[in-house]
N, C-alpha and C positions, 0 to 999 in steps of 0.2 A: 308411408309412400317412400318408395326406392327411387333414386336418382340411377337411369340407364343410359344417359348419354351427356356428352359435353361437345358442342360443335364449334364454339368460338374459343381457340386458344392460340397462344403464340409461343414459339421456342426461342431460343439466344438468336436465331436466324433474323427475327424481326427487329432486333436490335434494344428491345426494352425489357425482355423476360430473361430468366435467369437459369432455364434449364434447357437442356438439349433434348431431341425429338424423343430419345430412346428413354430418358430419363421420364419425360412426361406420360409416354406409353405405357411405362411400368408403373407408375402411379394412378393411372387410368384403370389397370388392372387390379392394384390393390384396393380401390375404392369399390371394385365389382362393376363399373361400367360395361354396358354391352357394345356401345358405338361410341368412338372418339374422333373428333374432327379437330385437324390442325388447319388454322385459314391464317397463314402470314400475310403481312401488309404486301400491296402491291410494289413492283419495283419503282414506281415514281415516288414513293415517299422516301425522304432522305434516310439514309441509315439501315435500310432494309434489305431485304433479299433481291439479288440480281435475278434476271429473267432465266438464267441458267438453273438456278434453284428449281423453279418451277418445272422446267422442262425435264429434270431429273426425277421428279416426283413419281413418273411412270414406272420407274424402276423398284419402287417400294413394294412389298407386301401388303396386301388389303386385308390381312388378319395377323395381328402382333399380340405376342402373350396373350393370346385367347379373346382379343378385343378386336371388332370391325372397325377398320379405319376408313376416315374420309378425307382426303386432301384437298384443300382449296385456296382461295385468295379473299383476303378483306378488301374490297374496293373500297374507296372513300370518294 
């Protein structure tokens, strides 16, 4: 069986991960994923993204390094 997607990941923007968005997407490509989701923590969680971060997601390409991208938020 082949893994085709990962929908719950965080970048350094969430405050407790170690890689940038581009590093994460590139690794998703290296692993052969078809769909990759980045879901940072919501702005009310201490140490995470500001609401500006989420507003700017609309500027990102929806396909990067050949991987279909989904951007969202982890609401607790």
